[in-house]
N, C-alpha and C positions, 0 to 999 in steps of 0.2 A: 405283252408287257402291260397293255391297257386292260386286259382282262384281270390281271394280278391286281392292279390299282383298284379296279371296280370291286373286286372281291374284298380287298382290305377296307375299302370304304363302308362296305356293307357291315362289316365285322365291327367297325368303330361305331357306327350308328346303333347297331344292335346293343352294343355295350353301354352306350350312354343312355338308351331307352331303358335298359335293364335297371341303372343306377337311379334314374328318375322315378321309376314305379316303386323302387325299394324306400324312396324318401317319402312318398306320398302314401304309402300304405301304413296304417296306424295298427299297432298291436292291440287285439280286443283286450279290455280289462279282465284281469283274472278273477274267476268265480270267488276265490278266497278273500279278495278285496272287497267285492261286493257283499259278501257274508259278514265280514268284520264290520262294515259301515252300517249294515242293517241291525246288527247286534248292538252296536253303540247307541243308535237311534232308540231302540226299543228299551235299552237300560235307561236313558236319559228320561224317557216318558214314564217309565215306572217309578223312578225317584221323584218326579213331579207330583205323580199320583199319590204317592206315600206321604208327601208334604202337605198336599192341599186337601181339604174336605169342603163340602158345601153345607152351609147352615140350613137345616130343615126346621121351619117354624109352622106351627098349627095356624090355620087362617083365622081360628077364633081367638088367638092370644095376641093381646095388645102389647106392643114392645114399649117399655118405658126404661128410664134410667135405673130402676130398682130391679128389673130382671134381665137386662140385656146382656149383663155379664155371665149370669147363670146359664143363659142359652148358648152364649159363646163358648163356655168352658164344659159343656156336655161331652164333647170329644177332646179330651186333654192331650191326647197322643199327637194331634195335628197342630203345627205351629202357624200355618196359614189357612185362612177360612174365607171361602166365597160368600159374600152376603148381599142381601137385597139392599136397595137404594135407602130405605127409611133407617136401617141399622147403621149404614155408613154415616148417614147425616148426624145421627144422634151421637156416635162416637166421636166425630169431629168436634161436635158442639161441646161435649164433655170434656175433651182433652186440650181445646184451645182457648176456653174462656174462662173467666173468673167464676168460681162455683157460687151458686146461691146460697144464702144462709139456710142451714138445717138443724142449727143447735151444736155443731161441731166446730164452728169457726173461731170459738174463743179457747179451745183447747190449749193448755200450756205443757211445757215439758215436765216429766216426771223428775223428782229431785236427783240431782247429780247427773243428768243427761243433758246433752245440748242438741240431739238430733234423734227424733223417733219416727220411724216408719211403721205405719200400721195397716196391714191387709191391702197393700198397694199392688194394683195391676197397671200394666202399660200396654195399650195396643196402637199401633201405627196403621194408618190407612192410606192404601194407594189402589186408586181405582175402585173396583168392586172386591178387592182383596184386603182382609184384615190380618195383620201379622201380630201375633201375641209375643211380646218380648220379656215381660215380667208378669208373674202370676201369684197374687196373695203373698207378697213378700212383707215380712215384719222383722224389724232389727232396730237395736238402738246404739247410739254412740255416746261414751260418757264425755263429760267435760274434761279436757286436758288429755285425752287418749291420742295416740299415734295408731290410727287404724289402716289396715290394708283391705282393700276389695279385690280379691284374687279370682281368676278365672281365665278360661280359653277365650280367644277372639270369637265375638258373636254371642257370647253366653249371656250377655245383659249387664255386665258391670259398669260400662260407661253410661248406659241408660239410667242405672240406679244413681250413679253420681250425679247426672244431670237433674234428676228429680230432687235430690236432697239439697241441691245448690240453687234450686229455683230457676234453672235455665230452661227447664221443661215442666209440664204439669202432668200429673198422674190421670189415668182414665178413672181410676176409682181408688179409694183409701185415704189416709191422713198422712201427711208430711209435716212434722212439727220440728221447726229449727228456731233457736234462740227465742221461745215462747211465742212463734208466730206459725199458724197453720196455713202453710204456702198456697194451697189449691184455692184459697178463699180471698187471695189478695189480688188486686189489679195489676196489670203490667206496670204501670208506673211506679206503684208502691213496691213491687218485687225489684224493680231497678233501685230504688232508694234502699231497699233492705240489702241488697247485695253490695252496695257501694259502702254501708255501714258496717257490716259484719263479716263480709268474706273477700278472700283473695283466691285468684285462680292461676295455676300453672299448666299451660298446654304445651304441645309439641311445636306449634306454629308461633312465631314470635311477633309479627306484626308491629314492628317498632315505627315510630314517627320519623320519616326520612329527613325531616327539616330540623330535627333536634339531635344534639350530640348524645353520647352514651349517658352522661351525668343527668342531663335533662330529661331523657327518656325514663330513667329510673326515679327522678323527682316527681313526675307525674303520678307515680304509685304513691310515693310519700306524702304528696298533697292531699289524698283522699283520707288520710288519717287526722282526724281532728283532735284527738286526745294527745296533749303534750308529753304525758308521761310514757306514751308508746312510740314516739318518734324515734326513728332509726338513723344512725349516723351513716349517710350515704358513702363517704369517703372510706370509712371503715369497711363497709360492704364490699366495695370495689376491692380492697386488699384481700378479704376473705375469699373472694372469687378469683384472686390472681389476675386482676383487669386494671391495675393502677395506670399501666401505659395507654389503655384505650379510654380513659375517662373523658377525653375531649374530642374523640373520633366520632364521625357520623356513620350511620349504618352501612352506607356504601363504602366505606374505608375499612370495614371489619369483615372478618371470615364469618361463615355461616355459624360455626361453634361459638364465636364471640358474640355474635347477635343473640343467640339463644341464652347465653348467661346473662346478657343485659335484660332480657325479657323476664327471666326468672327473678332477677334482683328487683326489677320493677314491681313484680307481684309481692315479693318478700318485704319490700320497703314500706309496704302499706301496714304491715305488722297486725293483721286482723284477728278476730276471735277464733276464725276457723280458715284454714288453708286447704284448698282442694287442689289435687294434682293428679291429672289424667295421663298417665304413662310419661311421667316427668323426665325420665331418662332414656326414652325410646330412641331418640336421635342423637344422644350424646356419646362422645368418646368415654374411655374408662377414667380419665383424669377429672373431666367436668362432672361425670356421674358421681363420683366420690365427694366432690365439693358441694353439690346440691344436696345430696342425701345427708351429708354431715350438717349443713346448715339447718335442714328441716328437723333433724333429730335433735340438734342443740336448741332450736327455737321452741320445740315442743317441751324439752326438759327443763329450759331456763325460764320461759315466760308462761308456760302453761296453756299456750295455744293448742287448739285441737288440730290435728294434721289427718286428713283422709286422702290416701293414695290409691290409685288403680294402677294394677300391674299383672302381667301375665308371667313374670319372672318370680318363681317359688323361692328363690334365695332372698329376696327382699322381705319375706315374711320374718326373717331373723331379727330384724330391727323393730317390728311392731309389737304393740301391746296385745292387739287381737287381730284375727284374720278372719274376714267374712268370704266363704267359699261360694261363689255363685256359679250354678250349673244349670243350664238349659232354663233360664229365666226363673229359678227358685233359689232360695237360700239352702244350700246343701247342709252346711254347718257353720258355726262359729267358733274357731280355735283360740285358746287363750296361751299366750307365750309368757311364760313364768320368768324368763330371763332375757328381756330384749338386749340385742347386741349392737354396739356402736358401729355404724358403717365402716369406720376405719379398719374394724376387725373382721370384716365380712369380704370373701372373694366373691364379689357380684357378678363376676363374668365367668363364674365356674361352669355354668350350664352350657356356655357358648364355646368353651375350649375343647 
C-alpha cells in the first residue's frame, strides 16, 4: 500500500513539474513577425529620406535675403530641407520681424481688389530642418467677393489664410490688404489693423467665462466704431436660434451653443473682411446651415468680403471663386458663374 502511495506521489510531482515548465517556456518569435517589423522600419526610413534633403551650398557663396530662397528652391521636390545654422537664423529673422523698407512698403491694392498676394513663399523652421509650406503663391481677392480657399489637409490653405489676415508673416513676397503691405507693419500696427478691418471665425470658441452670451457677442460689436455698420445683437440671436440662451453663461451652454456665440461675436463686428477657417468643421448640420446662411447673406447684402477655408468641395457651390491649393502652390482659380444659396445645398452629401 505504501509503495502504491509513493508511486502516486511521484506521478503528481512529475505532473506539476511538467505544468510549471510549460508556463515558463516562451515561444520563440516567428520569423514572419521579425520580417514584417524589419520591412516596416525600412519603409519608414525610405519615406523620411524621400521627404528630406540636405541643402548644399558652395563655400564661396555668401547667403543673403536676396539669394536664400533661390538656394532653398533648387530641389523643389523636397518639402523638408536640412540647412546650416546661418540659413536657419536668416529665415527666422525674415519671417518674424517687421520687414525693412525696400521700396515696396507703400504698395496699394489694384483697383477693385481688397487682397493681393504676390510671389509669396512661407518656410517654417524647426531645429535644423526647414519646411516649405507655400512657394511663389500669387492670387488676388476682389472687394465684395465670397472666396473659398480649398484643399486637402496639410496643403497650405490655412497658412495662406494666416498670411492674408496678418496673423503670420511671409518669408518672402508681398501681402497687400486694404492698401496696407502687411510684412512691413510692426506687430502693434498689425494688431490695430486687424481690429479695424478684420473679423475671424475659428473652430475654437474661447468665450469669456464671466460674461453671459449677450455680453460675449457685445465685445465683438464694441470693436466696430462706424455707427452705420452696427449690428442688432438681439436680432442676431434670433437668426442663430439662440434667444433662450441670450442670458446664459458659457458654463450653462452646450459646446454647440458656445460655438454659435463665438461666431456671432465675430459677425457682430461687421468688418470689411471676414475670415473663416473651417468655420463648420465642428458643427452639426443645423448650425452649419445657419452659419453659412449668415455669411452668404452678409456678403450679398453689405458687400463684406468673405474668405473661407474648407476641405469640403460642396461648399464651393456658394462661392464666387475657388482657390485650389495643392502642395503649397495655387493649382487653379475656379470661377463659379452661379453661386448657390446655402439653403439650397446639401452640405453633408459627401459624408452620407
